[in-house]
C-alpha positions in Angstrom: 14.9 22.0 7.2 12.3 21.2 9.9 9.7 18.8 8.5 6.5 18.0 10.5 5.0 14.7 9.3 1.4 14.0 10.4 0.5 10.3 10.2 -2.7 8.4 11.0 -1.2 5.4 12.8 2.0 4.6 14.7 4.9 3.3 12.7 4.7 -0.1 14.3 1.5 -0.8 12.4 2.5 -2.6 9.3 0.8 -1.1 6.2 2.2 0.2 2.9 1.4 3.7 4.0 3.2 3.5 7.3 6.2 1.9 5.7 6.4 4.7 3.2 6.1 7.3 5.9 8.7 5.6 8.1 11.2 5.3 5.3 10.9 8.9 4.4 11.2 10.1 7.9 14.3 8.0 8.6 16.1 9.0 5.4 15.2 12.7 5.8 16.9 12.5 9.3 19.9 10.8 7.8 20.2 13.7 5.3 20.3 16.2 8.2 16.7 17.4 8.4 14.8 17.7 11.6 11.7 15.5 11.5 8.8 15.7 14.0 6.3 12.9 13.8 2.7 13.6 14.9 0.4 10.7 15.2 -3.3 11.4 15.3 -5.6 9.9 17.9 -9.2 9.0 17.2 -11.1 7.2 14.4 -9.8 7.6 10.8 -10.1 8.0 7.9 -13.6 9.2 8.7 -12.8 11.4 11.8 -14.6 11.4 15.1 -14.6 14.2 17.7 -11.3 12.8 19.2 -9.6 12.9 15.8 -10.7 16.5 15.1 -9.5 17.6 18.6 -6.1 15.9 18.1 -5.7 17.6 14.7 -6.5 21.0 16.3 -3.8 20.4 19.0 -1.2 19.3 16.4 -1.9 22.4 14.2 -1.2 24.6 17.2 2.3 23.0 17.6 3.5 23.7 14.0 5.0 27.1 14.5 8.6 27.1 13.2 7.9 24.3 10.7 9.5 24.7 7.3 7.3 22.0 5.7 4.2 20.2 6.9 3.4 16.8 5.4 0.0 15.3 6.0 -0.6 11.7 5.1 -4.0 11.7 3.4 -5.3 8.9 5.5 -5.2 11.5 8.3 -6.3 14.4 6.2 -10.0 14.5 6.9 -9.3 15.3 10.5 -8.1 18.7 9.4 -11.4 19.6 7.9 -11.9 22.3 10.5 -8.6 24.1 9.6 -8.9 23.8 5.9 -8.8 27.6 5.4 -5.6 27.7 7.4 -3.6 25.0 5.6 -1.7 27.7 3.7 -0.5 29.2 7.0 2.3 26.6 6.6 3.9 25.1 3.5 1.5 22.1 3.7 2.1 19.1 1.4 -0.4 16.3 1.2 1.0 12.8 0.7 -1.8 11.0 -1.1 -1.4 7.2 -1.2 -4.9 6.8 -2.7 -8.1 8.7 -2.1 -9.6 7.6 1.2 -13.2 7.7 -0.2 -12.3 4.9 -2.6 -11.5 2.4 0.2 -13.4 -0.8 -0.3 -16.1 -1.6 2.3 -16.7 2.0 3.5 -20.2 3.0 4.5 -21.5 4.8 1.3 -22.3 8.0 3.2 -18.8 8.0 4.7 -17.3 7.5 1.3 -19.2 10.5 -0.2 -18.2 12.6 2.8 -14.6 11.7 2.6 -14.4 12.5 -1.1 -15.9 15.9 -0.4 -13.5 16.6 2.4 -10.5 15.4 0.6 -11.4 17.4 -2.5 -11.7 20.6 -0.4 -8.5 20.1 1.6 -6.4 19.2 -1.5 -7.4 22.5 -3.0 -6.0 24.3 0.0 -2.7 22.4 0.1 0.5 24.0 -1.2 1.3 20.8 -3.2 0.4 17.1 -3.4 2.7 14.1 -3.6 1.2 10.9 -4.9 2.7 7.5 -4.9 1.7 6.4 -8.4 0.7 7.7 -11.8 -2.6 6.0 -11.3 -3.4 8.1 -8.2 -2.3 11.2 -10.0 -4.7 10.4 -12.8 -7.5 9.7 -10.3 -7.0 13.0 -8.5 -7.0 14.8 -11.8 -10.2 13.1 -13.2 -12.3 12.7 -10.0 -11.0 15.5 -7.7 -10.2 18.2 -10.3 -6.6 18.5 -9.2 -4.4 20.2 -11.8 -1.4 18.0 -12.8 1.1 20.8 -12.1 0.1 20.7 -8.4 1.1 17.0 -8.1 4.4 15.2 -8.1 4.6 11.4 -8.4 7.1 9.8 -5.9 6.7 6.1 -6.0 7.7 3.9 -3.0 11.3 2.7 -3.1 12.5 -0.9 -2.6 15.3 -2.1 -0.4 18.0 -4.6 -1.6 16.7 -8.1 -1.2 18.0 -11.6 -2.1 16.3 -13.6 -4.8 13.6 -16.0 -3.4 14.8 -19.6 -3.6 11.4 -21.3 -3.3 10.1 -24.2 -1.2 12.0 -27.0 -3.0 9.6 -29.4 -1.5 7.3 -30.3 -4.4 4.5 -28.1 -3.0 4.2 -24.6 -4.6 4.3 -22.1 -1.8 2.0 -19.1 -2.5 2.6 -15.9 -0.5 0.0 -13.1 -0.1 0.7 -10.0 1.9 -1.9 -7.5 3.0 -4.1 -6.5 5.9 -7.2 -8.6 6.5 -9.6 -6.0 5.0 -12.1 -6.2 2.1 -9.9 -4.2 -0.3 -7.1 -6.7 -0.3 -9.3 -9.4 -1.9 -8.1 -12.3 0.1 -11.6 -13.8 -0.2 -11.3 -13.8 -4.0 -7.9 -15.5 -3.8 -9.1 -18.2 -1.5 -12.1 -19.0 -3.7 -9.9 -19.1 -6.8 -7.5 -21.5 -5.1 -10.4 -23.7 -3.8 -10.9 -24.8 -7.4 -7.4 -26.2 -7.6 -7.5 -29.0 -5.0 -6.1 -31.4 -7.6 -2.8 -29.5 -7.5 0.0 -29.3 -4.9 0.0 -25.8 -3.3 -0.1 -24.0 0.0 -1.0 -20.4 0.8 0.4 -18.1 3.5 -1.4 -14.9 4.1 0.6 -12.3 6.1 -1.4 -9.3 7.3 -2.8 -7.7 10.4 -6.4 -7.9 11.6 -6.7 -4.7 13.7 -8.4 -2.6 11.0 -11.4 -4.8 10.4 -11.8 -7.6 13.0 -15.1 -8.7 11.5 -13.7 -9.2 8.0 -10.6 -10.9 9.5 -12.7 -13.4 11.4 -14.7 -14.2 8.3 -11.5 -14.7 6.3 -10.0 -17.0 8.8 -13.1 -19.2 8.7 -13.4 -19.2 4.9 -10.7 -21.9 4.1 -12.5 -24.5 6.2 -15.8 -23.6 4.6 -14.1 -24.1 1.2 -12.5 -27.4 2.2 -8.9 -26.0 1.9 -8.2 -25.3 5.6 -5.1 -27.5 5.8 -3.5 -25.7 2.9 -3.9 -22.1 4.2 -2.0 -20.4 7.0 -2.7 -16.9 8.4 0.3 -15.6 10.2 -0.6 -12.0 11.1 1.6 -9.0 10.7 5.2 -10.1 9.9 8.4 -8.1 9.8 12.1 -8.7 10.1 13.5 -12.3 9.9 10.1 -14.1 10.0 8.9 -12.1 7.0 12.3 -12.6 5.2 11.9 -16.3 5.6 8.4 -16.2 4.0 9.8 -14.3 1.0 12.7 -16.7 0.7 10.6 -19.8 0.7 7.8 -18.5 -1.6 7.4 -19.8 -5.2 4.9 -17.2 -6.3 3.1 -14.1 -5.0 -0.6 -13.6 -5.3 -2.8 -10.6 -4.3 -6.4 -10.4 -5.6 -6.6 -6.7 -4.5 -9.6 -4.6 -5.3 -7.6 -1.4 -5.3 -4.0 -0.3 -4.8 -2.6 3.2 -4.8 0.8 1.6 -5.8 1.2 -2.0 -4.6 4.3 -2.1 -2.4 4.0 -5.8 -1.7 3.9 -6.5 -5.5 7.0 -4.4 -6.0 8.7 -6.4 -3.2 7.8 -9.6 -4.9 9.3 -8.5 -8.2 12.4 -7.3 -6.3 12.8 -10.9 -5.1 12.2 -12.5 -8.5 8.8 -14.0 -7.7 6.2 -14.6 -10.4 3.1 -12.5 -9.6 -0.6 -13.1 -9.9 -2.7 -10.0 -9.1 -6.0 -8.3 -9.9 -5.9 -5.0 -11.7 -7.4 -2.8 -9.0 -6.0 0.7 -9.2 -2.2 0.6 -9.8 -1.8 -3.1 -8.8 -0.9 -4.4 -12.2 1.2 -1.4 -13.4 4.6 -3.1 -12.6 3.6 -6.6 -13.8 4.6 -7.5 -17.4 3.0 -10.4 -19.3 6.4 -12.2 -18.9 6.6 -11.7 -15.1 3.1 -12.7 -14.1 -0.6 -12.4 -14.7 -3.1 -9.5 -14.1 -6.8 -10.5 -13.9 -9.9 -8.4 -13.7 -11.0 -7.3 -10.2 -13.2 -10.0 -8.5 -12.9 -12.4 -11.4 -12.5 -15.7 -9.6 -12.6 -17.8 -12.8 -9.8 -15.9 -14.6 -7.6 -15.8 -11.4 -8.1 -19.5 -10.8 -7.2 -20.4 -14.4 -4.1 -18.2 -14.2 -3.0 -19.8 -11.0 -3.6 -23.3 -12.4 -1.1 -22.6 -15.1 1.5 -21.1 -12.8 1.2 -23.8 -10.2 1.2 -26.7 -12.7 4.0 -25.4 -15.0 7.3 -25.2 -13.2 9.1 -24.2 -16.4 6.6 -21.2 -16.8 7.3 -20.2 -13.2 11.0 -20.2 -13.8 10.7 -18.0 -16.9 8.3 -15.6 -15.1 10.8 -15.5 -12.1 13.6 -14.4 -14.4 11.4 -11.6 -15.9 10.2 -10.6 -12.4 13.8 -10.4 -11.2 14.8 -8.1 -14.1 11.9 -5.7 -13.3 12.7 -5.8 -9.6 16.3 -4.7 -10.2 15.2 -1.7 -12.1 13.1 -0.2 -9.3 14.2 2.9 -7.5 15.7 2.6 -4.0 14.3 4.4 -1.0 17.2 6.8 -0.7 16.5 8.2 -4.2 12.8 8.6 -3.5 13.4 10.3 -0.1 15.8 12.8 -1.8 13.2 13.6 -4.4 10.6 14.2 -1.8 12.9 16.4 0.2 13.5 18.5 -2.9 9.8 18.9 -3.4 9.4 20.1 0.2 12.3 22.5 -0.2 10.9 23.9 -3.4 7.5 24.6 -2.0 8.7 25.9 1.3 11.2 28.3 -0.3 14.2 26.5 1.1 15.5 25.2 -2.2 
């Protein structure tokens, strides 16, 4: 089967969406499928003229495709060919609706919701990465549930985190330096805990919103916790593995997640988790494995982190529960096989 995968950013940009796309493409190839990757140029998710032109060029190259998969972060660029989406077996991969991204210009958000609603209606089928996104598309975008399939991200085998073993609780947070990830909330919550021994490492790129990134890097000093906080940019491979290995707990005060791949990775490594319940962020976290706080609630998050930092016995108990949950998560191969089956079914290749 020839699969054409249209993505918004190159695979070397580290986001949950690009990791999902890359895993699927690699595993489809291993299964014997031919995969063509098309990366859109221009501004996204609210497309500019360059993005529209790039989408037109890509669309003209799809002859012979058995299945076209459009990552929904690139979807709005195809607004000019919406009535032609059914020319090919077009599947939309919807991580979460683009119009719900935190920090968007309100007019852009309304426009993106309108475009995504229109284009989803023209797609052959929709793959979503969580039950939460499926429910959102059904409730807010009028998408029938029988036109959607939930295929959650997989997880790779990973060793259990051993922790810092240095008397200081190492807190790890992973996410781009954008408003949606809520790093500002986490920093303000931790600033109330200067009487406890902790350090925070934030791993995430700054290319999507340099203004927000600059503000976040300045915030620890403003709060008086500059010596405890480290920003290390995008991380991958051995440096990221070292961060996971030395972490004692994972925290992400996210305002919205379509799934929460970093949260799943933390559970896979047996780390206690402290998150805010934006979107699907808290779906995997049990009361035994961590805490889930209301979005933006600095007071509740700070109180929860105080207990977790102060009480080593509690952290050990939560770590055991997190490890158990993590070992039950699906691997990437199973999810890629399920996705390929969806593509075959809706392209007539099953």
